[in-house]
C-alpha positions in Angstrom: 23.1 82.8 43.6 24.2 85.9 41.8 23.1 88.4 39.2 24.4 88.5 35.6 22.4 91.3 34.0 21.0 94.3 35.9 18.5 96.7 34.6 19.1 100.2 36.1 16.0 102.3 35.8 17.1 106.0 35.8 14.5 108.8 36.1 17.4 111.3 35.6 16.5 113.4 38.6 19.2 114.4 41.1 17.9 111.8 43.5 18.6 108.9 41.0 22.4 109.0 41.4 22.3 106.8 44.6 20.2 104.3 42.6 22.9 104.1 39.9 25.6 103.8 42.5 23.8 100.9 44.1 23.4 99.1 40.8 27.1 99.7 39.9 28.2 98.3 43.3 26.1 95.2 42.8 27.4 94.8 39.2 30.9 94.9 40.6 30.2 92.2 43.2 28.6 89.9 40.7 30.5 90.8 37.6 27.2 91.7 36.0 26.3 93.6 32.9 24.2 96.8 33.4 21.7 98.2 31.0 20.3 101.6 31.8 16.7 102.4 31.0 14.9 105.8 31.0 11.2 105.9 30.3 9.6 109.1 29.0 6.1 109.1 30.4 3.4 110.2 28.1 1.7 113.4 29.1 -1.6 114.5 27.8 -1.7 118.1 26.6 -4.9 119.8 25.5 -3.8 122.5 23.1 -7.3 124.0 22.7 -9.4 124.4 19.6 -7.4 126.8 17.4 -3.9 126.4 18.7 -1.8 124.1 16.5 1.9 123.2 16.7 4.1 124.0 13.7 4.5 120.8 11.6 8.3 120.9 12.0 8.0 120.6 15.8 8.2 116.9 16.6 8.0 116.8 20.4 8.6 113.1 20.8 11.9 113.3 18.7 13.1 116.3 20.8 12.2 114.6 24.1 14.0 111.5 23.0 17.1 113.4 21.9 17.2 115.3 25.2 16.7 112.2 27.3 19.5 110.4 25.4 21.8 113.3 26.1 20.9 113.4 29.8 21.2 109.6 30.0 24.7 109.7 28.6 25.6 112.4 31.1 24.1 110.3 33.9 26.1 107.2 32.8 29.3 109.3 32.5 28.9 110.6 36.0 28.7 107.0 37.3 31.5 105.8 35.0 29.0 103.6 33.2 29.3 105.1 29.8 30.1 101.7 28.3 26.7 100.3 29.4 23.8 99.9 26.9 21.5 103.0 27.3 17.9 102.7 26.3 15.2 105.5 26.1 11.6 104.4 25.7 8.3 106.2 25.5 5.3 105.0 27.5 4.2 104.1 31.0 7.1 103.1 33.2 5.0 100.8 35.3 4.3 98.7 32.2 7.6 99.2 30.2 10.0 98.3 33.0 8.8 94.7 33.5 8.4 94.3 29.7 12.0 95.5 29.1 13.3 93.3 31.9 11.8 90.3 30.3 12.9 91.3 26.8 16.5 91.9 27.9 16.5 88.8 30.2 17.7 90.7 33.2 17.7 89.0 36.6 17.7 92.2 38.7 15.9 95.5 38.3 17.3 98.4 40.4 15.1 101.5 40.7 14.4 104.4 43.0 11.5 104.5 45.4 10.2 107.8 46.8 8.2 108.1 50.0 4.6 108.7 49.0 1.7 110.2 51.0 -2.0 110.8 50.4 -3.4 110.3 46.9 0.0 109.2 45.5 0.1 106.3 47.9 -3.5 105.3 47.0 -2.7 105.3 43.3 0.6 103.4 43.8 4.1 104.0 42.8 6.1 102.8 39.8 8.3 100.7 42.2 5.3 99.0 43.6 3.8 98.2 40.2 7.1 96.8 39.0 7.4 94.7 42.1 4.1 93.1 41.4 4.6 92.5 37.6 8.3 91.8 37.1 9.5 88.2 36.7 12.9 88.9 38.4 14.3 90.3 41.6 13.7 94.0 42.3 15.8 96.3 44.4 14.0 99.5 45.3 16.5 102.1 46.6 15.0 104.7 48.9 15.6 108.2 47.5 14.6 111.7 48.3 11.3 112.8 46.9 11.8 115.2 43.9 9.3 117.7 45.3 
């Protein structure tokens, strides 16, 4: 049993490079295709009553452009620039399993940070993906981005 399509979930922090290296190593062993996914999490911002953003400022477009640029740099650093790179907006816990099913991947590789206190009670992205994905998951232990 091997893998033919790996979904590499990249949060684009410094600690995500070992995650990419692990996915690349597995892809080499199994001659698998890699798709790299970055999810931009929605953040609620209360701008207050009278404060308004200029109409030409489209935050989502700018965030997407920045993420695509960072994702391309991340892929280049891992010599994976020929891989499909996808940037999505939403909740990573939900989007990762959905994208895995849509892309028909058979392995998701993502980072897992050590959590304590309230973060452990709420649950991590890796834990949520583990319980909702329909394929194998490899959670690579990384340093917490404190």
